[in-house]
NULO-967772 format. One record per residue (C-alpha): residue in one letter; x, y, z. Coordinates in steps of 0.1 Angstrom, whole numbers, padded with zeros to 4 digits. Layout:
+------+-------+-------+-------+
: rest :    c1 :    c2 :    c3 :
+------+-------+-------+-------+
:    A :     X :     Y :     Z :
...
+------+-------+-------+-------+
***
This chain:
+------+-------+-------+-------+
: rest :    c1 :    c2 :    c3 :
+------+-------+-------+-------+
:    X :  0000 :  0000 :  0000 :
:    X :  0027 :  0025 :  0010 :
:    X :  0049 :  0015 : -0019 :
:    X :  0020 :  0023 : -0042 :
:    X :  0018 :  0058 : -0027 :
:    X :  0055 :  0064 : -0031 :
:    X :  0053 :  0052 : -0067 :
:    X :  0027 :  0079 : -0073 :
:    X :  0051 :  0106 : -0061 :
:    X :  0082 :  0092 : -0078 :
:    X :  0078 :  0108 : -0112 :
:    X :  0062 :  0141 : -0101 :
:    X :  0079 :  0173 : -0113 :
:    X :  0075 :  0187 : -0078 :
:    X :  0098 :  0179 : -0049 :
:    X :  0082 :  0155 : -0024 :
:    X :  0094 :  0143 :  0009 :
:    X :  0079 :  0123 :  0038 :
:    X :  0090 :  0124 :  0074 :
:    X :  0077 :  0110 :  0107 :
:    X :  0061 :  0139 :  0126 :
:    X :  0070 :  0125 :  0160 :
:    X :  0106 :  0114 :  0155 :
:    X :  0115 :  0136 :  0125 :
:    X :  0130 :  0106 :  0107 :
:    X :  0131 :  0108 :  0070 :
:    X :  0108 :  0082 :  0054 :
:    X :  0108 :  0090 :  0016 :
:    X :  0121 :  0115 : -0010 :
:    X :  0111 :  0113 : -0046 :
:    X :  0135 :  0115 : -0075 :
:    X :  0134 :  0153 : -0079 :
:    X :  0139 :  0159 : -0042 :
:    X :  0169 :  0135 : -0041 :
:    X :  0184 :  0153 : -0071 :
:    X :  0179 :  0187 : -0054 :
:    X :  0200 :  0175 : -0024 :
:    X :  0225 :  0156 : -0045 :
:    X :  0214 :  0122 : -0032 :
:    X :  0218 :  0091 : -0053 :
:    X :  0201 :  0064 : -0032 :
:    X :  0174 :  0061 : -0005 :
:    X :  0201 :  0048 :  0019 :
:    X :  0215 :  0083 :  0020 :
:    X :  0184 :  0098 :  0035 :
:    X :  0172 :  0069 :  0056 :
:    X :  0179 :  0071 :  0093 :
:    X :  0185 :  0108 :  0091 :
:    X :  0164 :  0136 :  0106 :
:    X :  0145 :  0158 :  0082 :
:    X :  0158 :  0190 :  0098 :
:    X :  0194 :  0179 :  0095 :
:    X :  0191 :  0168 :  0059 :
:    X :  0168 :  0194 :  0045 :
:    X :  0176 :  0225 :  0066 :
:    X :  0211 :  0217 :  0080 :
:    X :  0198 :  0223 :  0116 :
:    X :  0208 :  0205 :  0148 :
:    X :  0173 :  0206 :  0161 :
:    X :  0137 :  0208 :  0147 :
:    X :  0132 :  0238 :  0124 :
:    X :  0119 :  0269 :  0140 :
:    X :  0094 :  0273 :  0112 :
:    X :  0081 :  0237 :  0113 :
:    X :  0044 :  0235 :  0104 :
:    X :  0037 :  0202 :  0121 :
:    X :  0013 :  0218 :  0146 :
:    X : -0008 :  0231 :  0117 :
:    X : -0013 :  0198 :  0100 :
:    X : -0043 :  0174 :  0101 :
:    X : -0053 :  0144 :  0079 :
:    X : -0073 :  0152 :  0048 :
:    X : -0063 :  0189 :  0046 :
:    X : -0033 :  0207 :  0030 :
:    X : -0016 :  0237 :  0046 :
:    X : -0001 :  0259 :  0019 :
:    X :  0027 :  0284 :  0025 :
:    X :  0057 :  0298 :  0008 :
:    X :  0093 :  0305 :  0017 :
:    X :  0128 :  0311 :  0003 :
:    X :  0151 :  0283 :  0012 :
:    X :  0186 :  0298 :  0018 :
:    X :  0202 :  0263 :  0018 :
:    X :  0194 :  0257 : -0019 :
:    X :  0188 :  0294 : -0027 :
:    X :  0154 :  0289 : -0043 :
:    X :  0118 :  0301 : -0035 :
:    X :  0090 :  0275 : -0031 :
:    X :  0053 :  0272 : -0026 :
:    X :  0048 :  0243 : -0001 :
:    X :  0018 :  0221 :  0004 :
:    X :  0019 :  0201 :  0036 :
:    X : -0004 :  0174 :  0049 :
:    X : -0006 :  0146 :  0075 :
:    X : -0013 :  0109 :  0068 :
:    X : -0015 :  0082 :  0094 :
:    X : -0001 :  0048 :  0085 :
:    X :  0006 :  0019 :  0108 :
:    X :  0002 :  0041 :  0138 :
:    X :  0027 :  0067 :  0126 :
:    X :  0019 :  0103 :  0119 :
:    X :  0036 :  0111 :  0086 :
:    X :  0042 :  0146 :  0072 :
:    X :  0041 :  0148 :  0034 :
:    X :  0054 :  0180 :  0018 :
:    X :  0051 :  0189 : -0018 :
:    X :  0072 :  0218 : -0030 :
:    X :  0067 :  0238 : -0061 :
:    X :  0097 :  0258 : -0074 :
:    X :  0087 :  0294 : -0079 :
:    X :  0120 :  0305 : -0095 :
:    X :  0109 :  0341 : -0090 :
:    X :  0129 :  0365 : -0111 :
:    X :  0158 :  0341 : -0114 :
:    X :  0164 :  0347 : -0077 :
:    X :  0187 :  0318 : -0072 :
:    X :  0212 :  0336 : -0096 :
:    X :  0216 :  0367 : -0074 :
:    X :  0247 :  0368 : -0053 :
:    X :  0243 :  0376 : -0017 :
:    X :  0263 :  0408 : -0021 :
:    X :  0236 :  0423 : -0043 :
:    X :  0216 :  0451 : -0027 :
:    X :  0184 :  0438 : -0041 :
:    X :  0191 :  0404 : -0025 :
:    X :  0199 :  0421 :  0008 :
:    X :  0165 :  0437 :  0008 :
:    X :  0148 :  0405 : -0002 :
:    X :  0167 :  0386 :  0025 :
:    X :  0156 :  0410 :  0052 :
:    X :  0120 :  0412 :  0040 :
:    X :  0118 :  0374 :  0038 :
:    X :  0132 :  0369 :  0072 :
:    X :  0110 :  0394 :  0088 :
:    X :  0079 :  0381 :  0070 :
:    X :  0084 :  0347 :  0086 :
:    X :  0094 :  0360 :  0120 :
:    X :  0066 :  0385 :  0124 :
:    X :  0040 :  0360 :  0113 :
:    X :  0049 :  0336 :  0141 :
:    X :  0025 :  0329 :  0169 :
:    X :  0048 :  0342 :  0197 :
:    X :  0078 :  0365 :  0200 :
:    X :  0100 :  0336 :  0211 :
:    X :  0090 :  0317 :  0179 :
:    X :  0098 :  0349 :  0159 :
:    X :  0133 :  0351 :  0173 :
:    X :  0139 :  0314 :  0167 :
:    X :  0128 :  0317 :  0131 :
:    X :  0149 :  0349 :  0125 :
:    X :  0181 :  0333 :  0139 :
:    X :  0176 :  0301 :  0118 :
:    X :  0170 :  0322 :  0087 :
:    X :  0201 :  0344 :  0093 :
:    X :  0223 :  0315 :  0101 :
:    X :  0213 :  0296 :  0070 :
:    X :  0213 :  0326 :  0047 :
:    X :  0249 :  0335 :  0057 :
:    X :  0262 :  0299 :  0059 :
:    X :  0271 :  0303 :  0095 :
:    X :  0275 :  0275 :  0120 :
:    X :  0257 :  0292 :  0148 :
:    X :  0234 :  0323 :  0153 :
:    X :  0226 :  0335 :  0188 :
:    X :  0214 :  0362 :  0211 :
:    X :  0230 :  0372 :  0244 :
:    X :  0210 :  0394 :  0269 :
:    X :  0222 :  0414 :  0299 :
:    X :  0209 :  0399 :  0331 :
:    X :  0201 :  0413 :  0365 :
:    X :  0237 :  0408 :  0376 :
:    X :  0249 :  0430 :  0347 :
:    X :  0264 :  0399 :  0330 :
:    X :  0253 :  0383 :  0298 :
:    X :  0233 :  0351 :  0292 :
:    X :  0230 :  0332 :  0259 :
:    X :  0192 :  0332 :  0256 :
:    X :  0185 :  0321 :  0220 :
:    X :  0205 :  0301 :  0195 :
:    X :  0203 :  0283 :  0162 :
:    X :  0229 :  0257 :  0153 :
:    X :  0238 :  0239 :  0121 :
:    X :  0239 :  0202 :  0122 :
:    X :  0277 :  0201 :  0127 :
:    X :  0276 :  0222 :  0159 :
:    X :  0267 :  0213 :  0194 :
:    X :  0243 :  0237 :  0212 :
:    X :  0260 :  0261 :  0237 :
:    X :  0231 :  0280 :  0252 :
:    X :  0230 :  0261 :  0284 :
:    X :  0267 :  0266 :  0289 :
:    X :  0271 :  0302 :  0281 :
:    X :  0254 :  0319 :  0310 :
:    X :  0263 :  0347 :  0334 :
:    X :  0293 :  0358 :  0313 :
:    X :  0309 :  0388 :  0332 :
:    X :  0309 :  0421 :  0313 :
:    X :  0346 :  0426 :  0320 :
:    X :  0353 :  0394 :  0300 :
:    X :  0337 :  0411 :  0270 :
:    X :  0350 :  0446 :  0278 :
:    X :  0364 :  0452 :  0243 :
:    X :  0331 :  0442 :  0227 :
:    X :  0311 :  0464 :  0252 :
:    X :  0332 :  0494 :  0243 :
:    X :  0326 :  0489 :  0206 :
:    X :  0288 :  0483 :  0212 :
:    X :  0285 :  0515 :  0232 :
:    X :  0300 :  0533 :  0202 :
:    X :  0272 :  0515 :  0181 :
:    X :  0299 :  0495 :  0163 :
:    X :  0299 :  0458 :  0154 :
:    X :  0328 :  0434 :  0162 :
:    X :  0343 :  0414 :  0134 :
:    X :  0369 :  0387 :  0140 :
:    X :  0383 :  0371 :  0109 :
:    X :  0410 :  0350 :  0127 :
:    X :  0407 :  0342 :  0164 :
:    X :  0444 :  0336 :  0167 :
:    X :  0450 :  0373 :  0159 :
:    X :  0434 :  0383 :  0193 :
:    X :  0451 :  0357 :  0214 :
:    X :  0474 :  0382 :  0232 :
:    X :  0455 :  0414 :  0224 :
:    X :  0422 :  0402 :  0239 :
:    X :  0429 :  0371 :  0261 :
:    X :  0395 :  0371 :  0279 :
:    X :  0375 :  0370 :  0246 :
:    X :  0400 :  0344 :  0232 :
:    X :  0396 :  0321 :  0262 :
:    X :  0358 :  0323 :  0258 :
:    X :  0357 :  0317 :  0220 :
:    X :  0385 :  0291 :  0215 :
:    X :  0367 :  0262 :  0234 :
:    X :  0337 :  0267 :  0211 :
:    X :  0358 :  0260 :  0180 :
:    X :  0351 :  0296 :  0168 :
:    X :  0376 :  0309 :  0142 :
:    X :  0356 :  0339 :  0130 :
:    X :  0325 :  0358 :  0139 :
:    X :  0304 :  0389 :  0135 :
:    X :  0285 :  0403 :  0165 :
:    X :  0263 :  0434 :  0167 :
:    X :  0248 :  0453 :  0196 :
:    X :  0211 :  0452 :  0207 :
:    X :  0202 :  0486 :  0220 :
:    X :  0172 :  0500 :  0239 :
:    X :  0177 :  0537 :  0230 :
:    X :  0212 :  0543 :  0242 :
:    X :  0213 :  0514 :  0266 :
:    X :  0231 :  0482 :  0257 :
:    X :  0207 :  0453 :  0265 :
:    X :  0225 :  0425 :  0246 :
:    X :  0242 :  0415 :  0214 :
:    X :  0237 :  0389 :  0187 :
:    X :  0259 :  0374 :  0160 :
:    X :  0269 :  0346 :  0137 :
:    X :  0299 :  0322 :  0142 :
:    X :  0322 :  0309 :  0115 :
:    X :  0305 :  0325 :  0084 :
:    X :  0324 :  0326 :  0051 :
:    X :  0351 :  0353 :  0053 :
:    X :  0341 :  0369 :  0021 :
:    X :  0307 :  0377 :  0035 :
:    X :  0318 :  0392 :  0068 :
:    X :  0313 :  0429 :  0058 :
:    X :  0280 :  0421 :  0042 :
:    X :  0268 :  0402 :  0073 :
:    X :  0279 :  0431 :  0095 :
:    X :  0258 :  0455 :  0075 :
:    X :  0227 :  0432 :  0076 :
:    X :  0230 :  0426 :  0113 :
:    X :  0230 :  0464 :  0119 :
:    X :  0197 :  0466 :  0099 :
:    X :  0182 :  0437 :  0119 :
:    X :  0192 :  0451 :  0153 :
:    X :  0162 :  0474 :  0157 :
:    X :  0138 :  0445 :  0149 :
:    X :  0155 :  0422 :  0173 :
:    X :  0152 :  0448 :  0201 :
:    X :  0115 :  0453 :  0193 :
:    X :  0108 :  0416 :  0193 :
:    X :  0126 :  0412 :  0227 :
:    X :  0104 :  0440 :  0241 :
:    X :  0073 :  0423 :  0228 :
:    X :  0084 :  0391 :  0244 :
:    X :  0089 :  0409 :  0277 :
:    X :  0054 :  0424 :  0274 :
:    X :  0038 :  0391 :  0266 :
:    X :  0056 :  0375 :  0296 :
:    X :  0043 :  0403 :  0319 :
:    X :  0008 :  0399 :  0306 :
:    X :  0010 :  0362 :  0310 :
:    X :  0023 :  0366 :  0345 :
:    X : -0007 :  0388 :  0354 :
:    X : -0031 :  0363 :  0338 :
:    X : -0017 :  0330 :  0352 :
:    X :  0000 :  0339 :  0385 :
:    X : -0011 :  0351 :  0419 :
:    X :  0007 :  0384 :  0423 :
:    X :  0009 :  0381 :  0461 :
:    X :  0024 :  0346 :  0465 :
:    X :  0039 :  0339 :  0431 :
:    X :  0018 :  0307 :  0428 :
:    X : -0002 :  0300 :  0397 :
:    X : -0038 :  0311 :  0399 :
:    X : -0072 :  0294 :  0392 :
:    X : -0071 :  0304 :  0355 :
:    X : -0037 :  0286 :  0352 :
:    X : -0052 :  0256 :  0370 :
:    X : -0081 :  0254 :  0345 :
:    X : -0056 :  0257 :  0316 :
:    X : -0035 :  0229 :  0331 :
:    X : -0065 :  0206 :  0335 :
:    X : -0078 :  0213 :  0300 :
:    X : -0046 :  0199 :  0284 :
:    X : -0038 :  0172 :  0310 :
:    X : -0032 :  0139 :  0291 :
:    X : -0055 :  0110 :  0301 :
:    X : -0038 :  0078 :  0314 :
:    X : -0010 :  0098 :  0331 :
:    X : -0005 :  0096 :  0369 :
:    X : -0014 :  0126 :  0390 :
:    X : -0007 :  0136 :  0426 :
:    X : -0033 :  0160 :  0441 :
:    X : -0028 :  0179 :  0474 :
:    X : -0053 :  0204 :  0488 :
:    X : -0040 :  0228 :  0515 :
:    X : -0058 :  0253 :  0537 :
:    X : -0040 :  0280 :  0556 :
:    X : -0052 :  0277 :  0592 :
:    X : -0063 :  0307 :  0612 :
:    X : -0060 :  0333 :  0584 :
:    X : -0092 :  0351 :  0592 :
:    X : -0082 :  0355 :  0629 :
:    X : -0048 :  0369 :  0618 :
:    X : -0065 :  0394 :  0595 :
:    X : -0089 :  0404 :  0622 :
:    X : -0064 :  0407 :  0651 :
:    X : -0031 :  0416 :  0633 :
:    X : -0042 :  0432 :  0601 :
:    X : -0042 :  0421 :  0565 :
:    X : -0005 :  0428 :  0560 :
:    X :  0002 :  0401 :  0586 :
:    X : -0023 :  0378 :  0568 :
:    X : -0005 :  0384 :  0535 :
:    X :  0028 :  0375 :  0550 :
:    X :  0013 :  0343 :  0564 :
:    X :  0001 :  0334 :  0529 :
:    X :  0035 :  0341 :  0514 :
:    X :  0052 :  0320 :  0541 :
:    X :  0028 :  0290 :  0535 :
:    X :  0033 :  0292 :  0498 :
:    X :  0070 :  0292 :  0502 :
:    X :  0067 :  0261 :  0524 :
:    X :  0047 :  0243 :  0497 :
:    X :  0073 :  0253 :  0471 :
:    X :  0101 :  0239 :  0492 :
:    X :  0086 :  0204 :  0488 :
:    X :  0069 :  0207 :  0453 :
:    X :  0081 :  0223 :  0421 :
:    X :  0069 :  0259 :  0418 :
:    X :  0049 :  0252 :  0386 :
:    X :  0028 :  0226 :  0404 :
:    X :  0015 :  0251 :  0431 :
:    X : -0018 :  0269 :  0425 :
:    X : -0036 :  0294 :  0447 :
:    X : -0073 :  0286 :  0442 :
:    X : -0089 :  0306 :  0469 :
:    X : -0082 :  0332 :  0496 :
:    X : -0066 :  0307 :  0519 :
:    X : -0064 :  0276 :  0497 :
:    X : -0037 :  0261 :  0476 :
:    X : -0038 :  0231 :  0452 :
:    X : -0008 :  0210 :  0442 :
:    X : -0010 :  0191 :  0409 :
:    X :  0019 :  0168 :  0402 :
:    X :  0017 :  0152 :  0367 :
:    X :  0035 :  0119 :  0360 :
:    X :  0048 :  0114 :  0396 :
:    X :  0050 :  0079 :  0411 :
:    X :  0030 :  0072 :  0442 :
:    X :  0061 :  0068 :  0463 :
:    X :  0076 :  0101 :  0451 :
:    X :  0044 :  0120 :  0457 :
:    X :  0036 :  0105 :  0491 :
:    X :  0072 :  0112 :  0503 :
:    X :  0068 :  0149 :  0494 :
:    X :  0035 :  0150 :  0512 :
:    X :  0050 :  0135 :  0543 :
:    X :  0080 :  0158 :  0543 :
:    X :  0056 :  0188 :  0540 :
:    X :  0036 :  0176 :  0570 :
:    X :  0067 :  0170 :  0591 :
:    X :  0082 :  0205 :  0583 :
:    X :  0050 :  0225 :  0589 :
:    X :  0051 :  0245 :  0621 :
:    X :  0018 :  0247 :  0640 :
:    X :  0006 :  0282 :  0644 :
:    X : -0001 :  0310 :  0619 :
:    X :  0018 :  0291 :  0592 :
:    X :  0001 :  0257 :  0598 :
:    X : -0019 :  0242 :  0569 :
:    X : -0045 :  0215 :  0569 :
:    X : -0039 :  0191 :  0539 :
:    X : -0056 :  0164 :  0521 :
:    X : -0041 :  0143 :  0492 :
:    X : -0050 :  0118 :  0465 :
:    X : -0028 :  0100 :  0441 :
:    X : -0042 :  0087 :  0408 :
:    X : -0023 :  0060 :  0389 :
:    X : -0042 :  0069 :  0357 :
:    X : -0062 :  0101 :  0350 :
:    X : -0096 :  0100 :  0334 :
:    X : -0123 :  0126 :  0327 :
:    X : -0132 :  0127 :  0365 :
:    X : -0102 :  0146 :  0377 :
:    X : -0124 :  0173 :  0392 :
:    X : -0140 :  0145 :  0414 :
:    X : -0106 :  0135 :  0428 :
:    X : -0097 :  0172 :  0435 :
:    X : -0129 :  0173 :  0454 :
:    X : -0119 :  0141 :  0473 :
:    X : -0086 :  0158 :  0482 :
:    X : -0105 :  0189 :  0494 :
:    X : -0127 :  0167 :  0516 :
:    X : -0097 :  0150 :  0531 :
:    X : -0082 :  0184 :  0538 :
:    X : -0114 :  0194 :  0556 :
:    X : -0113 :  0163 :  0577 :
:    X : -0077 :  0171 :  0586 :
:    X : -0087 :  0206 :  0595 :
:    X : -0116 :  0195 :  0617 :
:    X : -0094 :  0169 :  0635 :
:    X : -0068 :  0197 :  0642 :
:    X : -0094 :  0219 :  0658 :
:    X : -0109 :  0191 :  0678 :
:    X : -0075 :  0182 :  0692 :
:    X : -0071 :  0218 :  0702 :
:    X : -0104 :  0218 :  0720 :
:    X : -0121 :  0243 :  0696 :
:    X : -0158 :  0240 :  0690 :
:    X : -0161 :  0251 :  0653 :
:    X : -0190 :  0249 :  0629 :
:    X : -0183 :  0227 :  0598 :
:    X : -0176 :  0255 :  0574 :
:    X : -0145 :  0271 :  0559 :
:    X : -0131 :  0302 :  0574 :
+------+-------+-------+-------+
***
């Protein structure tokens, strides 16, 4: 059956490839696609990742359309591929065979204005490159996606090995926050963090003059700039272009490309200067989105997630996964508010929330009421969850910071998660009632 489908594609004039959507493994390329990538046999694409073979990336493409695909429908888009220097119309769809989700992409060569014959030094090509990169980046769903797409596009267009962004952090050092890597390069983002400004002093001075830094041979700076040399040499960098990211007159970071062709260095430098304003704008938009998201999904007093975030979590919770549920109620909050003031009550809530976060990951803690918190631990084992619950109980200090708790662990979630949350709530209330009875209080069976 599948062989018949591939036979249908084999002699099409369009380029066709098929990849597994979950593993990114290449499954099929037709004759035209193999010729485009200079392949002579199926063995040359089998057991390779689509993003490595087709896009020379070390990880899934920033502009991957897998999330937009569904069986029986085509998603149509267009792009200029800087790897083969051709413009295409692309038609993507999903088929499911033998339990595998397969992506089929049919590409139609646009060959617009003989674009593949333009050299990268041409001014018209520079404008086209910038416009194409921005078109993809600004159409992305989120600012982070926009940056990932832009870095991939620049890295590929300029035949670099790595494209990246460093941002100034609260310690006045620099963190590598975004990167794109070719398939020959190992990612560095998780290593290059908190780089002191003094280690990049020569660069910072140039950036503050609104100048780029070009290094054509790293060995030439070995004695003149040893701090920068010691940072770059372990990364196997022999040349680079970096450009400042400014917010007005304030340096907020820099971005660049490693190991591009030397003959393109000055052209890359010019293009990076043009892109700098857009990079700064996208980073500001990312910060704004994060602040709005923080307001929407987090309790501003305690830092815990809020009820809206809880509903969002439950709406996408996979069935058949384990779930640990803990309901907690801050004891005596009303009395503290009445006798000591609401500021003291707020401090009690903050203290209790911190106590919860010492035993459970921060992203599992939700404030769901005035004095109530909910813990939702997805994919935890029963032993792991119950150990955390017991440690919490042992560490709680009775008094204004004491919490009544009730917990439930589910080996396999179903559509009745709300019922189990209610069960944990009931157990919490029983714990609360038992606490007051042990203290000799005569309380009505209601929440404070």
